[in-house]
MIPASE-599811 format. One record per residue (C-alpha): residue number from 1; x negated, y, z. Coordinates in Angstrom, 1 decimal. Example, Ala and Ser with C-alpha at 12.3 -4.5 7.8 and 13.67 -1.06 7.14 Angstrom:
REM MIPASE-599811
@resi 1&px -12.3&py -4.5&pz 7.8
@resi 2&px -13.7&py -1.1&pz 7.1
This chain:
REM MIPASE-599811
@resi 1&px -25.0&py -18.3&pz 16.0
@resi 2&px -22.0&py -19.0&pz 13.8
@resi 3&px -18.6&py -18.8&pz 15.4
@resi 4&px -16.6&py -22.1&pz 15.2
@resi 5&px -12.8&py -22.4&pz 15.4
@resi 6&px -12.9&py -25.9&pz 16.9
@resi 7&px -14.3&py -24.8&pz 20.3
@resi 8&px -11.6&py -22.1&pz 20.5
@resi 9&px -8.8&py -24.6&pz 19.9
@resi 10&px -10.3&py -27.0&pz 22.4
@resi 11&px -10.3&py -24.2&pz 25.0
@resi 12&px -6.7&py -23.3&pz 24.2
@resi 13&px -5.6&py -26.9&pz 24.7
@resi 14&px -7.0&py -26.7&pz 28.2
@resi 15&px -4.9&py -23.6&pz 28.9
@resi 16&px -1.6&py -24.6&pz 27.3
@resi 17&px 0.7&py -22.9&pz 29.7
@resi 18&px -0.9&py -19.4&pz 29.3
@resi 19&px -1.3&py -19.9&pz 25.6
@resi 20&px 2.4&py -20.8&pz 25.1
@resi 21&px 3.7&py -18.1&pz 27.3
@resi 22&px 1.7&py -15.3&pz 25.5
@resi 23&px 2.7&py -16.8&pz 22.1
@resi 24&px 6.4&py -16.8&pz 23.1
@resi 25&px 6.1&py -13.3&pz 24.4
@resi 26&px 4.6&py -12.1&pz 21.2
@resi 27&px 7.3&py -13.9&pz 19.2
@resi 28&px 10.2&py -12.4&pz 21.2
@resi 29&px 8.6&py -8.9&pz 21.0
@resi 30&px 8.1&py -9.3&pz 17.3
@resi 31&px 11.7&py -10.3&pz 16.7
@resi 32&px 13.1&py -7.4&pz 18.7
@resi 33&px 10.7&py -4.8&pz 17.4
@resi 34&px 11.4&py -5.7&pz 13.7
@resi 35&px 15.1&py -5.4&pz 14.2
@resi 36&px 14.7&py -2.3&pz 16.3
@resi 37&px 12.6&py -0.7&pz 13.6
@resi 38&px 15.2&py -1.6&pz 11.0
@resi 39&px 18.0&py -0.1&pz 13.2
@resi 40&px 15.9&py 3.1&pz 13.9
@resi 41&px 15.3&py 3.6&pz 10.2
@resi 42&px 19.0&py 3.1&pz 9.3
@resi 43&px 20.1&py 5.5&pz 12.0
@resi 44&px 17.6&py 8.2&pz 11.1
@resi 45&px 18.6&py 7.8&pz 7.4
@resi 46&px 22.2&py 8.6&pz 8.5
@resi 47&px 21.2&py 11.9&pz 10.0
@resi 48&px 20.3&py 13.3&pz 6.6
@resi 49&px 23.0&py 11.6&pz 4.6
@resi 50&px 24.6&py 13.9&pz 2.0
@resi 51&px 28.3&py 14.8&pz 2.7
@resi 52&px 28.9&py 16.6&pz -0.6
@resi 53&px 30.1&py 19.6&pz 1.4
@resi 54&px 28.5&py 23.1&pz 1.3
@resi 55&px 27.6&py 22.7&pz 4.9
@resi 56&px 25.8&py 26.0&pz 5.3
@resi 57&px 29.1&py 27.9&pz 4.6
@resi 58&px 32.0&py 25.7&pz 5.6
@resi 59&px 33.8&py 25.4&pz 8.9
@resi 60&px 36.9&py 23.6&pz 10.1
@resi 61&px 39.8&py 24.8&pz 12.2
@resi 62&px 41.8&py 22.2&pz 14.0
@resi 63&px 45.3&py 23.9&pz 14.1
@resi 64&px 48.0&py 22.3&pz 16.3
@resi 65&px 51.6&py 23.7&pz 16.4
@resi 66&px 53.0&py 24.7&pz 19.8
@resi 67&px 56.5&py 23.4&pz 18.7
@resi 68&px 57.7&py 20.9&pz 16.2
@resi 69&px 59.5&py 22.3&pz 13.2
@resi 70&px 61.0&py 20.9&pz 9.9
@resi 71&px 58.7&py 20.2&pz 7.1
@resi 72&px 59.9&py 23.2&pz 5.0
@resi 73&px 59.2&py 25.6&pz 7.8
@resi 74&px 55.7&py 24.1&pz 8.5
@resi 75&px 54.9&py 24.3&pz 4.8
@resi 76&px 55.9&py 27.9&pz 4.6
@resi 77&px 53.7&py 28.7&pz 7.6
@resi 78&px 50.8&py 26.7&pz 6.1
@resi 79&px 51.1&py 28.7&pz 2.9
@resi 80&px 51.2&py 32.0&pz 4.8
@resi 81&px 48.1&py 30.9&pz 6.8
@resi 82&px 46.2&py 30.0&pz 3.7
@resi 83&px 47.0&py 33.4&pz 2.1
@resi 84&px 45.8&py 35.2&pz 5.2
@resi 85&px 42.6&py 33.2&pz 5.4
@resi 86&px 41.8&py 33.7&pz 1.7
@resi 87&px 42.2&py 37.4&pz 2.0
@resi 88&px 39.6&py 37.8&pz 4.7
@resi 89&px 36.5&py 39.7&pz 3.4
@resi 90&px 34.0&py 37.0&pz 4.5
@resi 91&px 36.0&py 34.0&pz 3.1
@resi 92&px 35.6&py 32.5&pz -0.3
@resi 93&px 38.3&py 29.9&pz -0.2
@resi 94&px 40.5&py 27.8&pz 2.2
@resi 95&px 42.5&py 24.6&pz 2.0
@resi 96&px 44.7&py 22.5&pz 4.2
@resi 97&px 43.7&py 18.9&pz 4.9
@resi 98&px 44.5&py 15.8&pz 6.9
@resi 99&px 40.8&py 15.1&pz 7.4
@resi 100&px 37.3&py 16.2&pz 6.4
@resi 101&px 34.0&py 14.5&pz 5.5
@resi 102&px 31.9&py 12.9&pz 8.3
@resi 103&px 34.7&py 13.2&pz 10.9
@resi 104&px 38.3&py 14.2&pz 11.4
@resi 105&px 41.7&py 12.6&pz 10.7
@resi 106&px 42.6&py 11.0&pz 7.4
@resi 107&px 42.9&py 7.4&pz 6.7
@resi 108&px 41.6&py 4.6&pz 4.5
@resi 109&px 43.4&py 2.6&pz 1.8
@resi 110&px 42.7&py -0.6&pz 0.0
@resi 111&px 42.4&py -0.1&pz -3.7
@resi 112&px 43.4&py -2.6&pz -6.4
@resi 113&px 43.4&py -2.5&pz -10.2
@resi 114&px 46.7&py -4.3&pz -10.6
@resi 115&px 49.9&py -4.0&pz -8.5
@resi 116&px 50.0&py -7.8&pz -7.8
@resi 117&px 46.3&py -8.1&pz -6.8
@resi 118&px 46.0&py -10.1&pz -3.6
@resi 119&px 42.4&py -9.3&pz -2.6
@resi 120&px 41.6&py -5.5&pz -2.8
@resi 121&px 38.8&py -4.4&pz -5.2
@resi 122&px 37.5&py -2.0&pz -2.5
@resi 123&px 38.4&py 0.4&pz 0.2
@resi 124&px 38.5&py 4.2&pz -0.1
@resi 125&px 38.8&py 7.1&pz 2.3
@resi 126&px 41.8&py 9.2&pz 1.4
@resi 127&px 41.8&py 13.0&pz 1.6
@resi 128&px 44.7&py 15.3&pz 0.9
@resi 129&px 44.2&py 18.8&pz -0.4
@resi 130&px 45.6&py 21.4&pz -2.8
@resi 131&px 44.0&py 22.9&pz -5.9
@resi 132&px 41.5&py 24.8&pz -3.7
@resi 133&px 40.1&py 21.6&pz -2.0
@resi 134&px 37.2&py 21.1&pz -4.3
@resi 135&px 36.0&py 24.7&pz -4.3
@resi 136&px 36.5&py 25.1&pz -0.6
@resi 137&px 34.3&py 22.1&pz 0.3
@resi 138&px 31.8&py 23.0&pz -2.4
@resi 139&px 32.2&py 19.6&pz -4.2
@resi 140&px 30.7&py 19.2&pz -7.7
@resi 141&px 33.2&py 18.2&pz -10.3
@resi 142&px 31.1&py 16.0&pz -12.8
@resi 143&px 33.9&py 14.9&pz -15.0
@resi 144&px 37.5&py 15.7&pz -15.8
@resi 145&px 39.5&py 18.6&pz -14.2
@resi 146&px 40.8&py 19.9&pz -11.0
@resi 147&px 44.4&py 19.7&pz -9.8
@resi 148&px 47.0&py 22.1&pz -11.2
@resi 149&px 49.2&py 24.0&pz -8.6
@resi 150&px 52.3&py 22.2&pz -10.0
@resi 151&px 50.7&py 18.8&pz -9.2
@resi 152&px 50.3&py 19.5&pz -5.5
@resi 153&px 52.9&py 17.8&pz -3.4
@resi 154&px 54.1&py 18.7&pz 0.1
@resi 155&px 53.4&py 15.9&pz 2.6
@resi 156&px 55.4&py 16.1&pz 5.9
@resi 157&px 54.9&py 14.2&pz 9.2
@resi 158&px 54.3&py 10.5&pz 8.6
@resi 159&px 55.4&py 10.8&pz 5.0
@resi 160&px 54.0&py 8.3&pz 2.5
@resi 161&px 53.3&py 9.5&pz -1.0
@resi 162&px 51.8&py 8.0&pz -4.1
@resi 163&px 50.7&py 10.9&pz -6.4
@resi 164&px 50.5&py 10.2&pz -10.1
@resi 165&px 47.2&py 12.0&pz -10.4
@resi 166&px 44.1&py 11.6&pz -8.3
@resi 167&px 40.4&py 12.8&pz -8.1
@resi 168&px 37.8&py 10.2&pz -7.0
@resi 169&px 34.2&py 10.3&pz -6.0
@resi 170&px 31.6&py 9.0&pz -8.4
@resi 171&px 30.8&py 6.1&pz -6.0
@resi 172&px 34.5&py 4.9&pz -6.1
@resi 173&px 34.7&py 5.5&pz -9.9
@resi 174&px 31.6&py 3.3&pz -10.5
@resi 175&px 32.9&py 0.6&pz -8.1
@resi 176&px 36.3&py 0.4&pz -9.9
@resi 177&px 35.0&py 0.9&pz -13.4
@resi 178&px 31.3&py -0.1&pz -13.7
@resi 179&px 31.3&py 0.6&pz -17.4
@resi 180&px 31.5&py 4.4&pz -16.6
@resi 181&px 34.8&py 4.9&pz -18.3
@resi 182&px 36.9&py 5.7&pz -15.1
@resi 183&px 38.3&py 9.0&pz -16.3
@resi 184&px 41.9&py 8.5&pz -17.5
@resi 185&px 42.1&py 5.0&pz -16.0
@resi 186&px 44.6&py 4.0&pz -13.3
@resi 187&px 44.5&py 2.1&pz -10.1
@resi 188&px 46.7&py 1.3&pz -7.1
@resi 189&px 46.1&py 2.8&pz -3.6
@resi 190&px 49.6&py 2.4&pz -2.2
@resi 191&px 52.6&py 0.5&pz -3.4
@resi 192&px 53.4&py -0.4&pz -7.0
@resi 193&px 52.9&py 3.1&pz -8.4
@resi 194&px 49.6&py 3.7&pz -10.2
@resi 195&px 47.5&py 6.8&pz -9.8
@resi 196&px 45.5&py 8.1&pz -12.8
@resi 197&px 42.0&py 9.5&pz -12.4
@resi 198&px 41.9&py 13.0&pz -13.8
@resi 199&px 38.6&py 14.1&pz -12.2
@resi 200&px 35.4&py 12.8&pz -10.7
@resi 201&px 33.3&py 14.6&pz -8.0
@resi 202&px 29.7&py 13.8&pz -7.5
@resi 203&px 29.4&py 13.1&pz -3.7
@resi 204&px 32.2&py 13.0&pz -1.1
@resi 205&px 31.3&py 11.3&pz 2.2
@resi 206&px 33.9&py 9.3&pz 4.0
@resi 207&px 35.7&py 10.4&pz 7.2
@resi 208&px 33.5&py 8.5&pz 9.5
@resi 209&px 30.0&py 7.0&pz 10.0
@resi 210&px 30.8&py 3.6&pz 11.4
@resi 211&px 29.5&py 0.3&pz 9.9
@resi 212&px 32.8&py -0.1&pz 7.9
@resi 213&px 32.3&py 3.3&pz 6.4
@resi 214&px 28.7&py 2.5&pz 5.5
@resi 215&px 29.7&py -0.7&pz 3.7
@resi 216&px 31.9&py 1.4&pz 1.4
@resi 217&px 29.6&py 4.5&pz 1.4
@resi 218&px 30.8&py 7.5&pz -0.6
@resi 219&px 34.0&py 5.7&pz -1.9
@resi 220&px 36.6&py 8.5&pz -1.5
@resi 221&px 39.6&py 9.8&pz -3.3
@resi 222&px 41.6&py 13.1&pz -3.1
@resi 223&px 45.4&py 13.2&pz -3.3
@resi 224&px 47.0&py 16.5&pz -4.5
@resi 225&px 49.0&py 17.1&pz -1.4
@resi 226&px 49.4&py 20.0&pz 1.0
@resi 227&px 49.8&py 18.8&pz 4.5
@resi 228&px 52.9&py 20.1&pz 6.3
@resi 229&px 52.5&py 17.9&pz 9.4
@resi 230&px 54.6&py 19.2&pz 12.3
@resi 231&px 51.9&py 18.0&pz 14.7
@resi 232&px 49.1&py 20.1&pz 13.2
@resi 233&px 46.8&py 20.5&pz 10.2
@resi 234&px 43.1&py 21.0&pz 9.6
@resi 235&px 42.2&py 24.3&pz 7.8
@resi 236&px 38.9&py 23.9&pz 6.0
@resi 237&px 37.4&py 27.4&pz 5.2
@resi 238&px 34.4&py 28.2&pz 3.0
@resi 239&px 32.7&py 31.5&pz 3.9
@resi 240&px 30.8&py 33.7&pz 1.4
@resi 241&px 27.0&py 33.3&pz 1.7
@resi 242&px 25.7&py 34.9&pz 4.8
@resi 243&px 29.3&py 35.5&pz 6.2
@resi 244&px 29.8&py 32.3&pz 8.1
@resi 245&px 29.7&py 33.8&pz 11.6
@resi 246&px 31.9&py 36.7&pz 10.7
@resi 247&px 34.4&py 34.4&pz 9.0
@resi 248&px 34.6&py 32.1&pz 12.0
@resi 249&px 35.3&py 35.1&pz 14.2
@resi 250&px 38.0&py 36.6&pz 12.0
@resi 251&px 39.8&py 33.4&pz 10.9
@resi 252&px 41.5&py 32.6&pz 14.3
@resi 253&px 42.6&py 36.3&pz 14.5
@resi 254&px 44.2&py 36.1&pz 11.1
@resi 255&px 46.0&py 32.9&pz 11.9
@resi 256&px 47.3&py 34.2&pz 15.3
@resi 257&px 48.5&py 37.3&pz 13.5
@resi 258&px 50.7&py 35.0&pz 11.3
@resi 259&px 52.1&py 33.1&pz 14.2
@resi 260&px 51.1&py 32.7&pz 17.8
@resi 261&px 52.9&py 29.3&pz 18.0
@resi 262&px 49.7&py 27.4&pz 17.5
@resi 263&px 47.0&py 25.9&pz 19.6
@resi 264&px 43.2&py 25.8&pz 19.0
@resi 265&px 41.3&py 23.2&pz 21.0
@resi 266&px 38.8&py 25.1&pz 23.1
@resi 267&px 36.2&py 22.4&pz 22.5
@resi 268&px 36.6&py 21.3&pz 18.9
@resi 269&px 39.1&py 23.9&pz 17.6
@resi 270&px 36.7&py 25.8&pz 15.4
@resi 271&px 33.4&py 24.2&pz 14.3
@resi 272&px 30.9&py 24.8&pz 11.6
@resi 273&px 29.4&py 21.9&pz 9.8
@resi 274&px 26.0&py 22.0&pz 11.6
@resi 275&px 28.0&py 21.4&pz 14.8
@resi 276&px 30.1&py 18.7&pz 13.2
@resi 277&px 27.1&py 16.8&pz 11.8
@resi 278&px 25.3&py 17.1&pz 15.2
@resi 279&px 28.2&py 15.7&pz 17.1
@resi 280&px 29.0&py 12.9&pz 14.6
@resi 281&px 25.5&py 11.6&pz 14.6
@resi 282&px 24.9&py 11.9&pz 18.4
@resi 283&px 25.4&py 8.1&pz 18.6
@resi 284&px 22.9&py 7.4&pz 15.8
@resi 285&px 20.4&py 9.8&pz 17.4
@resi 286&px 20.8&py 8.2&pz 20.8
@resi 287&px 20.6&py 4.7&pz 19.4
@resi 288&px 17.4&py 5.5&pz 17.6
@resi 289&px 15.8&py 7.0&pz 20.7
@resi 290&px 17.0&py 3.9&pz 22.8
@resi 291&px 15.5&py 1.5&pz 20.2
@resi 292&px 12.2&py 3.5&pz 20.2
@resi 293&px 12.0&py 3.3&pz 24.0
@resi 294&px 12.7&py -0.4&pz 23.9
@resi 295&px 9.9&py -0.9&pz 21.3
@resi 296&px 7.4&py 1.1&pz 23.4
@resi 297&px 8.3&py -0.8&pz 26.6
@resi 298&px 8.1&py -4.2&pz 25.0
@resi 299&px 4.8&py -3.5&pz 23.3
@resi 300&px 3.4&py -2.1&pz 26.5
@resi 301&px 4.5&py -5.2&pz 28.4
@resi 302&px 3.1&py -7.5&pz 25.8
@resi 303&px -0.2&py -5.6&pz 25.6
@resi 304&px -0.5&py -5.8&pz 29.4
@resi 305&px 0.2&py -9.5&pz 29.4
@resi 306&px -2.5&py -10.1&pz 26.8
@resi 307&px -5.0&py -7.9&pz 28.8
@resi 308&px -4.1&py -9.8&pz 32.0
@resi 309&px -4.4&py -13.3&pz 30.5
@resi 310&px -7.7&py -12.5&pz 28.6
@resi 311&px -9.2&py -11.0&pz 31.8
@resi 312&px -8.2&py -14.1&pz 33.7
@resi 313&px -9.8&py -16.4&pz 31.2
@resi 314&px -13.0&py -14.3&pz 31.1
@resi 315&px -13.2&py -14.5&pz 34.9
@resi 316&px -12.8&py -18.3&pz 34.7
@resi 317&px -15.4&py -18.7&pz 32.0
@resi 318&px -18.2&py -16.6&pz 33.3
@resi 319&px -20.5&py -19.6&pz 33.8
@resi 320&px -19.7&py -20.9&pz 30.3
@resi 321&px -20.3&py -17.5&pz 28.8
@resi 322&px -23.6&py -17.3&pz 30.7
@resi 323&px -24.6&py -20.7&pz 29.2
@resi 324&px -23.8&py -19.5&pz 25.7
@resi 325&px -25.8&py -16.3&pz 26.3
@resi 326&px -28.7&py -18.4&pz 27.6
@resi 327&px -28.5&py -20.6&pz 24.4
@resi 328&px -28.8&py -17.5&pz 22.2
@resi 329&px -25.3&py -16.2&pz 21.7
@resi 330&px -25.3&py -12.5&pz 21.1
@resi 331&px -22.9&py -10.0&pz 22.6
@resi 332&px -21.0&py -9.6&pz 19.4
@resi 333&px -20.6&py -13.4&pz 19.2
@resi 334&px -18.9&py -13.5&pz 22.6
@resi 335&px -16.7&py -10.5&pz 21.6
@resi 336&px -15.8&py -12.2&pz 18.3
@resi 337&px -14.9&py -15.4&pz 20.2
@resi 338&px -12.3&py -13.8&pz 22.3
@resi 339&px -10.9&py -11.6&pz 19.5
@resi 340&px -10.5&py -14.7&pz 17.3
@resi 341&px -8.9&py -16.6&pz 20.2
@resi 342&px -6.3&py -13.9&pz 20.6
@resi 343&px -5.8&py -13.7&pz 16.8
@resi 344&px -4.9&py -17.4&pz 16.7
@resi 345&px -2.5&py -17.0&pz 19.6
@resi 346&px -0.9&py -13.9&pz 18.1
@resi 347&px -0.7&py -15.5&pz 14.7
@resi 348&px 1.2&py -18.5&pz 16.1
@resi 349&px 3.5&py -16.2&pz 18.0
@resi 350&px 4.0&py -14.1&pz 14.9
@resi 351&px 5.1&py -17.1&pz 12.8
@resi 352&px 7.7&py -18.0&pz 15.4
@resi 353&px 8.6&py -14.3&pz 15.8
@resi 354&px 9.4&py -14.0&pz 12.0
@resi 355&px 11.9&py -16.8&pz 12.2
@resi 356&px 13.5&py -15.3&pz 15.3
@resi 357&px 13.6&py -11.9&pz 13.7
@resi 358&px 15.5&py -13.1&pz 10.7
@resi 359&px 17.8&py -15.2&pz 12.8
@resi 360&px 18.7&py -12.2&pz 15.0
@resi 361&px 19.2&py -10.1&pz 11.9
@resi 362&px 21.6&py -12.7&pz 10.4
@resi 363&px 23.5&py -12.7&pz 13.7
@resi 364&px 23.9&py -8.9&pz 13.6
@resi 365&px 25.0&py -9.0&pz 9.9
@resi 366&px 27.8&py -11.5&pz 10.7
@resi 367&px 29.0&py -9.8&pz 13.9
@resi 368&px 28.4&py -6.1&pz 13.3
@resi 369&px 28.6&py -5.7&pz 9.4
@resi 370&px 25.0&py -4.4&pz 9.3
@resi 371&px 22.8&py -4.8&pz 6.2
@resi 372&px 20.2&py -7.5&pz 5.8
@resi 373&px 16.8&py -6.5&pz 7.1
@resi 374&px 14.1&py -5.9&pz 4.4
@resi 375&px 10.9&py -7.9&pz 4.6
@resi 376&px 8.9&py -4.6&pz 5.0
@resi 377&px 10.1&py -4.3&pz 8.7
@resi 378&px 8.8&py -7.8&pz 9.4
@resi 379&px 5.5&py -7.1&pz 7.7
@resi 380&px 5.1&py -3.9&pz 9.8
@resi 381&px 6.1&py -5.7&pz 12.9
@resi 382&px 3.5&py -8.5&pz 12.3
@resi 383&px 0.8&py -6.0&pz 11.6
@resi 384&px 1.6&py -4.0&pz 14.8
@resi 385&px 1.6&py -7.1&pz 17.0
@resi 386&px -1.6&py -8.4&pz 15.6
@resi 387&px -3.3&py -5.0&pz 16.0
@resi 388&px -1.9&py -4.7&pz 19.5
@resi 389&px -3.3&py -8.1&pz 20.4
@resi 390&px -6.7&py -7.2&pz 19.2
@resi 391&px -6.7&py -3.9&pz 21.0
@resi 392&px -5.5&py -5.4&pz 24.2
@resi 393&px -8.2&py -8.1&pz 24.0
@resi 394&px -11.0&py -5.8&pz 23.2
@resi 395&px -11.7&py -4.4&pz 26.7
@resi 396&px -11.8&py -7.8&pz 28.5
@resi 397&px -13.7&py -9.3&pz 25.6
@resi 398&px -16.3&py -6.5&pz 25.8
@resi 399&px -16.7&py -7.2&pz 29.5
@resi 400&px -17.2&py -10.9&pz 28.6
@resi 401&px -19.9&py -10.0&pz 26.1
@resi 402&px -21.8&py -8.2&pz 28.9
@resi 403&px -22.0&py -11.3&pz 31.1
@resi 404&px -25.8&py -11.9&pz 31.6
@resi 405&px -27.4&py -15.3&pz 30.9
@resi 406&px -28.3&py -15.6&pz 34.5
@resi 407&px -24.6&py -16.5&pz 35.2
@resi 408&px -25.4&py -20.0&pz 33.8
@resi 409&px -27.5&py -20.7&pz 36.9
@resi 410&px -24.8&py -19.7&pz 39.4
@resi 411&px -22.2&py -22.1&pz 40.8
@resi 412&px -18.6&py -21.7&pz 39.8
């Protein structure tokens, strides 16, 4: 007995309310699941995003001063601290900074190619560091040279500087000069004084993981400046391989030996990069878990709804099924009937769901600066919902296929 689509459509027209409700439920679930999968993938991708730092051997000390002092005294103390840190047996190098990759201090600057440019060319994260900054973080210099000691400026509390030389990340260099000739070129990051690119590092993550940072991913620059902020300074320390734990124990002792007029935050005062990365991406990890739970719950509710509706229809149609069986319909014909019926409902819901999925994604793009969703997530969502519908329909459809022909002789 050949299965015909027309009888299925006629049956669905007689059950418009249930058909529309299930189709809408499938559409809403598809829209949410597609966007949730997109968000989950984006968040999980962040967890392994390269920082450019030798994370296995680098740690950060958040040093705050117990009393404010003039810039000259703070700078003298910073230089003494750095000398003490670099002399530790387990330390390879150390540098002062106003911020560090992934998280911590620093600031962003708009970047232009001409001093009178109204709209900025891009935005860049600004790091400050001396001639030890690149080696301490483990950055890879792919072009040009490092800072010379005589190029390093002293930057006091709230002091604005515009250094004549600067090192940029490859991402920023390519953004400013797509032709690949950034080395030796100048740009403007503050005021009317240009900064000349003397070096390019391969990867240098921004000081944050928010959507704004993602839209300018990897666009960073380094100013040759030694922070002498009276409020405090970050000391970034790179341990020798296998000496991280020992260096983290000895570094605070060395600093306190130089001066006890300092404060280490008991919670975030001294952190290795594994801890920094874990804390920074806690939000992304939590969001991915939350979206996964939402997907599972929605899919479970949708599957339960399909099971309930199909079971209800089977109980209503037992006499009709018995008649079909008496006329020669095989069990597989009845099974195929209900599976096809669900496929048509799921297909209609999927069409509406695709439209809703893209509409929701466009809304998030305009309100939260997220990327546009790739079509692959919609394809995956459609496949999952169609398979879910077939799986949810199978059990009630199988029960329907077992209805005996004798049901045709019973009253409704």
